[in-house]
Biopython code that builds the backbone (N, CA, C, O; Angstrom):
import numpy as np
from Bio.PDB.StructureBuilder import StructureBuilder

atoms = [
    (1, "UNK", "N", (68.992, 101.667, 100.856)),
    (1, "UNK", "CA", (70.070, 101.449, 101.811)),
    (1, "UNK", "C", (70.402, 102.784, 102.471)),
    (1, "UNK", "O", (70.573, 103.784, 101.773)),
    (2, "UNK", "N", (70.497, 102.822, 103.797)),
    (2, "UNK", "CA", (70.865, 104.067, 104.487)),
    (2, "UNK", "C", (72.248, 104.548, 104.055)),
    (2, "UNK", "O", (73.153, 103.743, 103.837)),
    (3, "UNK", "N", (72.402, 105.851, 103.936)),
    (3, "UNK", "CA", (73.697, 106.424, 103.560)),
    (3, "UNK", "C", (74.572, 106.546, 104.799)),
    (3, "UNK", "O", (74.272, 107.303, 105.722)),
    (4, "UNK", "N", (75.665, 105.779, 104.796)),
    (4, "UNK", "CA", (76.597, 105.791, 105.909)),
    (4, "UNK", "C", (78.011, 106.006, 105.402)),
    (4, "UNK", "O", (78.304, 105.803, 104.223)),
    (5, "UNK", "N", (78.881, 106.420, 106.312)),
    (5, "UNK", "CA", (80.273, 106.700, 105.991)),
    (5, "UNK", "C", (81.188, 105.971, 106.960)),
    (5, "UNK", "O", (80.836, 105.714, 108.112)),
    (6, "UNK", "N", (82.371, 105.646, 106.460)),
    (6, "UNK", "CA", (83.472, 105.221, 107.309)),
    (6, "UNK", "C", (84.473, 106.368, 107.269)),
    (6, "UNK", "O", (85.015, 106.687, 106.210)),
    (7, "UNK", "N", (84.716, 106.982, 108.408)),
    (7, "UNK", "CA", (85.594, 108.151, 108.494)),
    (7, "UNK", "C", (86.873, 107.724, 109.204)),
    (7, "UNK", "O", (86.828, 107.153, 110.294)),
    (8, "UNK", "N", (88.010, 108.006, 108.580)),
    (8, "UNK", "CA", (89.287, 107.684, 109.206)),
    (8, "UNK", "C", (89.932, 108.956, 109.740)),
    (8, "UNK", "O", (89.922, 110.005, 109.096)),
    (9, "UNK", "N", (90.491, 108.825, 110.932)),
    (9, "UNK", "CA", (91.162, 109.945, 111.591)),
    (9, "UNK", "C", (92.393, 109.393, 112.303)),
    (9, "UNK", "O", (92.271, 108.539, 113.182)),
    (10, "UNK", "N", (93.571, 109.873, 111.933)),
    (10, "UNK", "CA", (94.793, 109.521, 112.644)),
    (10, "UNK", "C", (95.001, 110.531, 113.768)),
    (10, "UNK", "O", (94.709, 111.717, 113.609)),
    (11, "UNK", "N", (95.506, 110.055, 114.902)),
    (11, "UNK", "CA", (95.707, 110.952, 116.043)),
    (11, "UNK", "C", (96.814, 110.392, 116.935)),
    (11, "UNK", "O", (97.186, 109.225, 116.814)),
    (12, "UNK", "N", (97.335, 111.231, 117.830)),
    (12, "UNK", "CA", (98.290, 110.707, 118.808)),
    (12, "UNK", "C", (97.614, 109.635, 119.664)),
    (12, "UNK", "O", (96.438, 109.776, 120.001)),
    (13, "UNK", "N", (98.323, 108.579, 120.016)),
    (13, "UNK", "CA", (97.720, 107.506, 120.812)),
    (13, "UNK", "C", (97.051, 107.997, 122.100)),
    (13, "UNK", "O", (96.016, 107.466, 122.504)),
    (14, "UNK", "N", (97.630, 108.993, 122.734)),
    (14, "UNK", "CA", (97.071, 109.483, 123.998)),
    (14, "UNK", "C", (95.749, 110.234, 123.825)),
    (14, "UNK", "O", (95.070, 110.505, 124.815)),
    (15, "UNK", "N", (95.372, 110.573, 122.599)),
    (15, "UNK", "CA", (94.123, 111.292, 122.339)),
    (15, "UNK", "C", (93.031, 110.392, 121.764)),
    (15, "UNK", "O", (91.892, 110.836, 121.620)),
    (16, "UNK", "N", (93.345, 109.151, 121.434)),
    (16, "UNK", "CA", (92.401, 108.289, 120.713)),
    (16, "UNK", "C", (91.109, 108.035, 121.488)),
    (16, "UNK", "O", (90.023, 108.220, 120.939)),
    (17, "UNK", "N", (91.201, 107.624, 122.726)),
    (17, "UNK", "CA", (89.977, 107.331, 123.484)),
    (17, "UNK", "C", (89.143, 108.576, 123.737)),
    (17, "UNK", "O", (87.914, 108.518, 123.712)),
    (18, "UNK", "N", (89.800, 109.693, 123.979)),
    (18, "UNK", "CA", (89.061, 110.944, 124.198)),
    (18, "UNK", "C", (88.268, 111.325, 122.948)),
    (18, "UNK", "O", (87.092, 111.677, 123.041)),
    (19, "UNK", "N", (88.901, 111.257, 121.795)),
    (19, "UNK", "CA", (88.216, 111.614, 120.548)),
    (19, "UNK", "C", (87.108, 110.616, 120.218)),
    (19, "UNK", "O", (86.029, 111.011, 119.776)),
    (20, "UNK", "N", (87.367, 109.332, 120.429)),
    (20, "UNK", "CA", (86.345, 108.313, 120.172)),
    (20, "UNK", "C", (85.128, 108.515, 121.069)),
    (20, "UNK", "O", (83.988, 108.460, 120.608)),
    (21, "UNK", "N", (85.380, 108.747, 122.338)),
    (21, "UNK", "CA", (84.288, 108.957, 123.292)),
    (21, "UNK", "C", (83.479, 110.197, 122.938)),
    (21, "UNK", "O", (82.251, 110.178, 123.020)),
    (22, "UNK", "N", (84.141, 111.257, 122.552)),
    (22, "UNK", "CA", (83.458, 112.484, 122.136)),
    (22, "UNK", "C", (82.499, 112.195, 120.986)),
    (22, "UNK", "O", (81.348, 112.632, 121.011)),
    (23, "UNK", "N", (82.964, 111.470, 119.989)),
    (23, "UNK", "CA", (82.138, 111.178, 118.810)),
    (23, "UNK", "C", (80.891, 110.385, 119.166)),
    (23, "UNK", "O", (79.800, 110.678, 118.676)),
    (24, "UNK", "N", (81.052, 109.384, 120.017)),
    (24, "UNK", "CA", (79.921, 108.522, 120.360)),
    (24, "UNK", "C", (78.977, 109.210, 121.338)),
    (24, "UNK", "O", (77.761, 109.135, 121.160)),
    (25, "UNK", "N", (79.493, 109.875, 122.359)),
    (25, "UNK", "CA", (78.609, 110.505, 123.351)),
    (25, "UNK", "C", (77.809, 111.651, 122.742)),
    (25, "UNK", "O", (76.693, 111.925, 123.182)),
    (26, "UNK", "N", (78.358, 112.319, 121.746)),
    (26, "UNK", "CA", (77.621, 113.406, 121.086)),
    (26, "UNK", "C", (76.744, 112.896, 119.929)),
    (26, "UNK", "O", (76.161, 113.688, 119.189)),
    (27, "UNK", "N", (76.658, 111.572, 119.785)),
    (27, "UNK", "CA", (75.871, 110.928, 118.731)),
    (27, "UNK", "C", (76.290, 111.359, 117.331)),
    (27, "UNK", "O", (75.475, 111.422, 116.410)),
    (28, "UNK", "N", (77.573, 111.652, 117.195)),
    (28, "UNK", "CA", (78.132, 111.971, 115.888)),
    (28, "UNK", "C", (78.583, 110.697, 115.191)),
    (28, "UNK", "O", (78.811, 110.695, 113.981)),
    (29, "UNK", "N", (78.709, 109.624, 115.942)),
    (29, "UNK", "CA", (79.100, 108.320, 115.426)),
    (29, "UNK", "C", (78.393, 107.238, 116.232)),
    (29, "UNK", "O", (78.108, 107.410, 117.417)),
    (30, "UNK", "N", (78.121, 106.133, 115.572)),
    (30, "UNK", "CA", (77.533, 104.993, 116.279)),
    (30, "UNK", "C", (78.615, 104.187, 116.968)),
    (30, "UNK", "O", (78.395, 103.617, 118.037)),
    (31, "UNK", "N", (79.785, 104.143, 116.348)),
    (31, "UNK", "CA", (80.874, 103.317, 116.851)),
    (31, "UNK", "C", (82.193, 103.892, 116.349)),
    (31, "UNK", "O", (82.278, 104.398, 115.230)),
    (32, "UNK", "N", (83.211, 103.809, 117.185)),
    (32, "UNK", "CA", (84.563, 104.186, 116.782)),
    (32, "UNK", "C", (85.488, 103.045, 117.181)),
    (32, "UNK", "O", (85.584, 102.696, 118.357)),
    (33, "UNK", "N", (86.162, 102.471, 116.206)),
    (33, "UNK", "CA", (87.161, 101.447, 116.460)),
    (33, "UNK", "C", (88.520, 102.126, 116.516)),
    (33, "UNK", "O", (88.883, 102.884, 115.616)),
    (34, "UNK", "N", (89.262, 101.853, 117.570)),
    (34, "UNK", "CA", (90.602, 102.429, 117.725)),
    (34, "UNK", "C", (91.620, 101.373, 117.315)),
    (34, "UNK", "O", (91.736, 100.320, 117.943)),
    (35, "UNK", "N", (92.347, 101.675, 116.259)),
    (35, "UNK", "CA", (93.430, 100.798, 115.816)),
    (35, "UNK", "C", (94.726, 101.381, 116.371)),
    (35, "UNK", "O", (95.224, 102.376, 115.844)),
    (36, "UNK", "N", (95.281, 100.782, 117.423)),
    (36, "UNK", "CA", (96.504, 101.327, 118.016)),
    (36, "UNK", "C", (97.737, 100.955, 117.200)),
    (36, "UNK", "O", (97.689, 100.101, 116.315)),
    (37, "UNK", "N", (98.812, 101.603, 117.516)),
    (37, "UNK", "CA", (100.131, 101.223, 117.004)),
    (37, "UNK", "C", (100.246, 101.231, 115.481)),
    (37, "UNK", "O", (100.736, 100.276, 114.878)),
    (38, "UNK", "N", (99.791, 102.318, 114.875)),
    (38, "UNK", "CA", (100.032, 102.498, 113.446)),
    (38, "UNK", "C", (101.149, 103.520, 113.290)),
    (38, "UNK", "O", (101.389, 104.328, 114.188)),
    (39, "UNK", "N", (101.814, 103.484, 112.176)),
    (39, "UNK", "CA", (102.882, 104.438, 111.889)),
    (39, "UNK", "C", (102.514, 105.160, 110.598)),
    (39, "UNK", "O", (102.190, 104.522, 109.597)),
    (40, "UNK", "N", (102.564, 106.472, 110.619)),
    (40, "UNK", "CA", (102.311, 107.278, 109.426)),
    (40, "UNK", "C", (103.619, 107.899, 108.970)),
    (40, "UNK", "O", (104.394, 108.414, 109.777)),
    (41, "UNK", "N", (103.852, 107.844, 107.676)),
    (41, "UNK", "CA", (105.021, 108.464, 107.064)),
    (41, "UNK", "C", (104.489, 109.484, 106.068)),
    (41, "UNK", "O", (103.705, 109.145, 105.182)),
    (42, "UNK", "N", (104.918, 110.732, 106.214)),
    (42, "UNK", "CA", (104.381, 111.803, 105.383)),
    (42, "UNK", "C", (105.366, 112.960, 105.337)),
    (42, "UNK", "O", (106.313, 113.033, 106.121)),
    (43, "UNK", "N", (105.117, 113.849, 104.407)),
    (43, "UNK", "CA", (105.919, 115.066, 104.318)),
    (43, "UNK", "C", (105.132, 116.189, 104.989)),
    (43, "UNK", "O", (103.972, 116.431, 104.655)),
    (44, "UNK", "N", (105.767, 116.866, 105.927)),
    (44, "UNK", "CA", (105.115, 117.979, 106.638)),
    (44, "UNK", "C", (106.089, 119.146, 106.690)),
    (44, "UNK", "O", (107.204, 119.023, 107.197)),
    (45, "UNK", "N", (105.652, 120.269, 106.163)),
    (45, "UNK", "CA", (106.454, 121.494, 106.127)),
    (45, "UNK", "C", (107.845, 121.226, 105.558)),
    (45, "UNK", "O", (108.856, 121.700, 106.078)),
    (46, "UNK", "N", (107.864, 120.443, 104.461)),
    (46, "UNK", "CA", (109.095, 120.198, 103.735)),
    (46, "UNK", "C", (109.985, 119.091, 104.267)),
    (46, "UNK", "O", (111.022, 118.795, 103.674)),
    (47, "UNK", "N", (109.599, 118.477, 105.371)),
    (47, "UNK", "CA", (110.442, 117.432, 105.966)),
    (47, "UNK", "C", (109.709, 116.097, 105.967)),
    (47, "UNK", "O", (108.502, 116.042, 106.199)),
    (48, "UNK", "N", (110.447, 115.027, 105.709)),
    (48, "UNK", "CA", (109.890, 113.693, 105.819)),
    (48, "UNK", "C", (109.695, 113.386, 107.305)),
    (48, "UNK", "O", (110.617, 113.535, 108.107)),
    (49, "UNK", "N", (108.490, 112.959, 107.655)),
    (49, "UNK", "CA", (108.123, 112.761, 109.056)),
    (49, "UNK", "C", (107.577, 111.350, 109.252)),
    (49, "UNK", "O", (106.916, 110.792, 108.376)),
    (50, "UNK", "N", (107.866, 110.797, 110.405)),
    (50, "UNK", "CA", (107.352, 109.483, 110.803)),
    (50, "UNK", "C", (106.733, 109.657, 112.181)),
    (50, "UNK", "O", (107.387, 110.142, 113.104)),
    (51, "UNK", "N", (105.459, 109.258, 112.320)),
    (51, "UNK", "CA", (104.759, 109.429, 113.591)),
    (51, "UNK", "C", (104.084, 108.152, 114.036)),
    (51, "UNK", "O", (103.455, 107.463, 113.233)),
    (52, "UNK", "N", (104.212, 107.833, 115.317)),
    (52, "UNK", "CA", (103.433, 106.761, 115.929)),
    (52, "UNK", "C", (102.052, 107.329, 116.220)),
    (52, "UNK", "O", (101.925, 108.367, 116.870)),
    (53, "UNK", "N", (101.020, 106.648, 115.740)),
    (53, "UNK", "CA", (99.661, 107.161, 115.894)),
    (53, "UNK", "C", (98.700, 106.026, 116.199)),
    (53, "UNK", "O", (99.062, 104.850, 116.180)),
    (54, "UNK", "N", (97.466, 106.416, 116.482)),
    (54, "UNK", "CA", (96.330, 105.502, 116.496)),
    (54, "UNK", "C", (95.429, 105.932, 115.354)),
    (54, "UNK", "O", (95.380, 107.109, 114.996)),
    (55, "UNK", "N", (94.715, 104.967, 114.784)),
    (55, "UNK", "CA", (93.795, 105.266, 113.699)),
    (55, "UNK", "C", (92.379, 105.020, 114.191)),
    (55, "UNK", "O", (92.053, 103.930, 114.662)),
    (56, "UNK", "N", (91.543, 106.041, 114.077)),
    (56, "UNK", "CA", (90.137, 105.920, 114.435)),
    (56, "UNK", "C", (89.355, 105.542, 113.192)),
    (56, "UNK", "O", (89.493, 106.178, 112.148)),
    (57, "UNK", "N", (88.532, 104.507, 113.303)),
    (57, "UNK", "CA", (87.621, 104.100, 112.241)),
    (57, "UNK", "C", (86.217, 104.425, 112.739)),
    (57, "UNK", "O", (85.653, 103.710, 113.568)),
    (58, "UNK", "N", (85.675, 105.504, 112.222)),
    (58, "UNK", "CA", (84.429, 106.075, 112.733)),
    (58, "UNK", "C", (83.281, 105.700, 111.791)),
    (58, "UNK", "O", (83.329, 105.975, 110.592)),
    (59, "UNK", "N", (82.242, 105.061, 112.362)),
    (59, "UNK", "CA", (81.070, 104.701, 111.584)),
    (59, "UNK", "C", (79.958, 105.694, 111.897)),
    (59, "UNK", "O", (79.561, 105.857, 113.051)),
    (60, "UNK", "N", (79.457, 106.362, 110.843)),
    (60, "UNK", "CA", (78.455, 107.396, 111.047)),
    (60, "UNK", "C", (77.485, 107.455, 109.880)),
    (60, "UNK", "O", (77.744, 106.907, 108.808)),
    (61, "UNK", "N", (76.368, 108.127, 110.104)),
    (61, "UNK", "CA", (75.413, 108.413, 109.033)),
    (61, "UNK", "C", (75.968, 109.577, 108.209)),
    (61, "UNK", "O", (76.611, 110.479, 108.746)),
    (62, "UNK", "N", (75.714, 109.548, 106.919)),
    (62, "UNK", "CA", (76.258, 110.576, 106.026)),
    (62, "UNK", "C", (75.823, 111.981, 106.436)),
    (62, "UNK", "O", (76.603, 112.927, 106.319)),
    (63, "UNK", "N", (74.600, 112.127, 106.909)),
    (63, "UNK", "CA", (74.126, 113.470, 107.273)),
    (63, "UNK", "C", (74.733, 113.980, 108.582)),
    (63, "UNK", "O", (74.487, 115.125, 108.963)),
    (64, "UNK", "N", (75.518, 113.155, 109.276)),
    (64, "UNK", "CA", (76.188, 113.586, 110.511)),
    (64, "UNK", "C", (77.644, 113.973, 110.263)),
    (64, "UNK", "O", (78.352, 114.354, 111.195)),
    (65, "UNK", "N", (78.099, 113.875, 108.989)),
    (65, "UNK", "CA", (79.505, 114.144, 108.717)),
    (65, "UNK", "C", (79.919, 115.566, 109.072)),
    (65, "UNK", "O", (80.949, 115.756, 109.718)),
    (66, "UNK", "N", (79.158, 116.553, 108.675)),
    (66, "UNK", "CA", (79.584, 117.938, 108.908)),
    (66, "UNK", "C", (79.714, 118.255, 110.397)),
    (66, "UNK", "O", (80.735, 118.814, 110.798)),
    (67, "UNK", "N", (78.719, 117.922, 111.242)),
    (67, "UNK", "CA", (78.928, 118.153, 112.682)),
    (67, "UNK", "C", (80.071, 117.319, 113.258)),
    (67, "UNK", "O", (80.771, 117.773, 114.163)),
    (68, "UNK", "N", (80.267, 116.105, 112.743)),
    (68, "UNK", "CA", (81.391, 115.272, 113.183)),
    (68, "UNK", "C", (82.706, 115.951, 112.836)),
    (68, "UNK", "O", (83.598, 116.047, 113.679)),
    (69, "UNK", "N", (82.830, 116.419, 111.606)),
    (69, "UNK", "CA", (84.055, 117.090, 111.157)),
    (69, "UNK", "C", (84.345, 118.314, 112.026)),
    (69, "UNK", "O", (85.482, 118.524, 112.447)),
    (70, "UNK", "N", (83.324, 119.114, 112.291)),
    (70, "UNK", "CA", (83.506, 120.317, 113.116)),
    (70, "UNK", "C", (83.960, 119.961, 114.529)),
    (70, "UNK", "O", (84.849, 120.614, 115.074)),
    (71, "UNK", "N", (83.363, 118.940, 115.123)),
    (71, "UNK", "CA", (83.743, 118.525, 116.482)),
    (71, "UNK", "C", (85.180, 118.006, 116.505)),
    (71, "UNK", "O", (85.938, 118.302, 117.428)),
    (72, "UNK", "N", (85.548, 117.235, 115.488)),
    (72, "UNK", "CA", (86.918, 116.725, 115.432)),
    (72, "UNK", "C", (87.921, 117.850, 115.255)),
    (72, "UNK", "O", (88.970, 117.845, 115.899)),
    (73, "UNK", "N", (87.620, 118.810, 114.400)),
    (73, "UNK", "CA", (88.533, 119.944, 114.205)),
    (73, "UNK", "C", (88.726, 120.729, 115.499)),
    (73, "UNK", "O", (89.826, 121.201, 115.786)),
    (74, "UNK", "N", (87.658, 120.866, 116.275)),
    (74, "UNK", "CA", (87.745, 121.617, 117.533)),
    (74, "UNK", "C", (88.526, 120.859, 118.604)),
    (74, "UNK", "O", (89.171, 121.478, 119.450)),
    (75, "UNK", "N", (88.475, 119.519, 118.576)),
    (75, "UNK", "CA", (89.066, 118.723, 119.653)),
    (75, "UNK", "C", (90.406, 118.092, 119.303)),
    (75, "UNK", "O", (91.138, 117.672, 120.199)),
    (76, "UNK", "N", (90.736, 118.019, 118.041)),
    (76, "UNK", "CA", (91.941, 117.310, 117.601)),
    (76, "UNK", "C", (93.180, 118.158, 117.869)),
    (76, "UNK", "O", (93.143, 119.369, 117.649)),
    (77, "UNK", "N", (94.276, 117.560, 118.337)),
    (77, "UNK", "CA", (95.471, 118.344, 118.653)),
    (77, "UNK", "C", (96.306, 118.753, 117.430)),
    (77, "UNK", "O", (97.152, 119.639, 117.543)),
    (78, "UNK", "N", (96.088, 118.131, 116.276)),
    (78, "UNK", "CA", (96.905, 118.460, 115.111)),
    (78, "UNK", "C", (96.456, 119.753, 114.441)),
    (78, "UNK", "O", (95.275, 120.101, 114.455)),
    (79, "UNK", "N", (97.415, 120.452, 113.857)),
    (79, "UNK", "CA", (97.127, 121.654, 113.079)),
    (79, "UNK", "C", (96.289, 121.311, 111.840)),
    (79, "UNK", "O", (95.403, 122.074, 111.455)),
    (80, "UNK", "N", (96.573, 120.168, 111.225)),
    (80, "UNK", "CA", (95.874, 119.734, 110.013)),
    (80, "UNK", "C", (95.518, 118.252, 110.165)),
    (80, "UNK", "O", (96.232, 117.389, 109.654)),
    (81, "UNK", "N", (94.418, 117.954, 110.865)),
    (81, "UNK", "CA", (94.081, 116.552, 111.084)),
    (81, "UNK", "C", (93.557, 115.870, 109.825)),
    (81, "UNK", "O", (92.910, 116.480, 108.974)),
    (82, "UNK", "N", (93.864, 114.590, 109.746)),
    (82, "UNK", "CA", (93.294, 113.735, 108.689)),
    (82, "UNK", "C", (91.847, 113.455, 109.062)),
    (82, "UNK", "O", (91.571, 112.890, 110.120)),
    (83, "UNK", "N", (90.934, 113.846, 108.205)),
    (83, "UNK", "CA", (89.525, 113.477, 108.367)),
    (83, "UNK", "C", (89.055, 113.079, 106.967)),
    (83, "UNK", "O", (88.750, 113.935, 106.137)),
    (84, "UNK", "N", (89.002, 111.777, 106.720)),
    (84, "UNK", "CA", (88.684, 111.262, 105.390)),
    (84, "UNK", "C", (87.428, 110.407, 105.487)),
    (84, "UNK", "O", (87.390, 109.437, 106.245)),
    (85, "UNK", "N", (86.402, 110.764, 104.723)),
    (85, "UNK", "CA", (85.146, 110.017, 104.720)),
    (85, "UNK", "C", (85.028, 109.194, 103.446)),
    (85, "UNK", "O", (85.226, 109.694, 102.338)),
    (86, "UNK", "N", (84.700, 107.920, 103.632)),
    (86, "UNK", "CA", (84.516, 106.999, 102.513)),
    (86, "UNK", "C", (83.072, 106.499, 102.568)),
    (86, "UNK", "O", (82.638, 105.991, 103.601)),
    (87, "UNK", "N", (82.325, 106.636, 101.476)),
    (87, "UNK", "CA", (80.947, 106.140, 101.499)),
    (87, "UNK", "C", (80.911, 104.615, 101.600)),
    (87, "UNK", "O", (81.730, 103.919, 100.999)),
    (88, "UNK", "N", (79.960, 104.119, 102.363)),
    (88, "UNK", "CA", (79.742, 102.681, 102.473)),
    (88, "UNK", "C", (78.813, 102.295, 101.321)),
    (88, "UNK", "O", (77.657, 102.716, 101.278)),
    (89, "UNK", "N", (79.318, 101.506, 100.408)),
    (89, "UNK", "CA", (78.528, 101.137, 99.233)),
    (89, "UNK", "C", (77.900, 99.755, 99.348)),
    (89, "UNK", "O", (76.982, 99.428, 98.596)),
    (90, "UNK", "N", (78.383, 98.946, 100.277)),
    (90, "UNK", "CA", (77.814, 97.633, 100.533)),
    (90, "UNK", "C", (78.112, 97.266, 101.976)),
    (90, "UNK", "O", (79.225, 97.464, 102.463)),
    (91, "UNK", "N", (77.098, 96.726, 102.659)),
    (91, "UNK", "CA", (77.263, 96.351, 104.066)),
    (91, "UNK", "C", (76.044, 95.550, 104.504)),
    (91, "UNK", "O", (75.061, 95.439, 103.772)),
    (92, "UNK", "N", (76.123, 95.002, 105.691)),
    (92, "UNK", "CA", (75.000, 94.301, 106.315)),
    (92, "UNK", "C", (73.945, 95.350, 106.670)),
    (92, "UNK", "O", (74.191, 96.217, 107.509)),
    (93, "UNK", "N", (72.777, 95.277, 106.040)),
    (93, "UNK", "CA", (71.752, 96.310, 106.187)),
    (93, "UNK", "C", (71.348, 96.574, 107.637)),
    (93, "UNK", "O", (71.222, 97.744, 108.001)),
    (94, "UNK", "N", (71.138, 95.576, 108.483)),
    (94, "UNK", "CA", (70.799, 95.886, 109.880)),
    (94, "UNK", "C", (71.893, 96.694, 110.591)),
    (94, "UNK", "O", (71.589, 97.507, 111.464)),
    (95, "UNK", "N", (73.158, 96.476, 110.223)),
    (95, "UNK", "CA", (74.239, 97.259, 110.825)),
    (95, "UNK", "C", (74.126, 98.718, 110.399)),
    (95, "UNK", "O", (74.300, 99.614, 111.226)),
    (96, "UNK", "N", (73.840, 98.971, 109.134)),
    (96, "UNK", "CA", (73.672, 100.355, 108.661)),
    (96, "UNK", "C", (72.479, 101.018, 109.343)),
    (96, "UNK", "O", (72.550, 102.189, 109.716)),
    (97, "UNK", "N", (71.387, 100.280, 109.506)),
    (97, "UNK", "CA", (70.218, 100.827, 110.219)),
    (97, "UNK", "C", (70.593, 101.193, 111.648)),
    (97, "UNK", "O", (70.141, 102.213, 112.167)),
    (98, "UNK", "N", (71.422, 100.363, 112.289)),
    (98, "UNK", "CA", (71.857, 100.637, 113.658)),
    (98, "UNK", "C", (72.704, 101.920, 113.686)),
    (98, "UNK", "O", (72.540, 102.742, 114.587)),
    (99, "UNK", "N", (73.600, 102.096, 112.718)),
    (99, "UNK", "CA", (74.416, 103.309, 112.655)),
    (99, "UNK", "C", (73.512, 104.535, 112.603)),
    (99, "UNK", "O", (73.706, 105.490, 113.354)),
    (100, "UNK", "N", (72.540, 104.503, 111.727)),
    (100, "UNK", "CA", (71.622, 105.655, 111.606)),
    (100, "UNK", "C", (70.862, 105.893, 112.900)),
    (100, "UNK", "O", (70.747, 107.037, 113.341)),
    (101, "UNK", "N", (70.339, 104.836, 113.519)),
    (101, "UNK", "CA", (69.560, 105.027, 114.746)),
    (101, "UNK", "C", (70.412, 105.549, 115.897)),
    (101, "UNK", "O", (69.919, 106.323, 116.718)),
    (102, "UNK", "N", (71.675, 105.146, 115.978)),
    (102, "UNK", "CA", (72.536, 105.582, 117.066)),
    (102, "UNK", "C", (73.089, 107.002, 116.878)),
    (102, "UNK", "O", (73.679, 107.556, 117.805)),
    (103, "UNK", "N", (72.908, 107.584, 115.715)),
    (103, "UNK", "CA", (73.394, 108.948, 115.476)),
    (103, "UNK", "C", (72.247, 109.952, 115.470)),
    (103, "UNK", "O", (72.382, 111.042, 114.914)),
    (104, "UNK", "N", (71.140, 109.601, 116.074)),
    (104, "UNK", "CA", (69.970, 110.493, 116.186)),
    (104, "UNK", "C", (69.826, 110.967, 117.608)),
    (104, "UNK", "O", (68.906, 111.726, 117.915)),
]
sb = StructureBuilder()
sb.init_structure("model")
sb.init_model(0)
sb.init_chain("A")
sb.init_seg("    ")
for serial, (resi, resn, name, xyz) in enumerate(atoms, 1):
    if name == "N":
        sb.init_residue(resn, " ", resi, " ")
    sb.init_atom(name, np.array(xyz, "f"), 0.0, 1.0, " ", f" {name:<3s}", serial, name[0])
structure = sb.get_structure()
């Protein structure tokens, strides 16, 4: 089974399409699903914070994670962006093959 990842990235809604497009056009991801209208609650610099965000669900090959992470860090507006990769342990095999082929 091809090694693929689901990478989650929260971002301001106004940056979601730009970041998604960057990932796909640079072949760092095969697909990015934008989940609009999410709310994150977290502690930042000692204060409880609530932010309206969009959540990016990025599908990529495992060997593309490091360049993806670097591109996101360079383009993301947050000082400390969420970039969390979860290995895909079960999926429709043709879909995983497509992810790998689209990130080459």
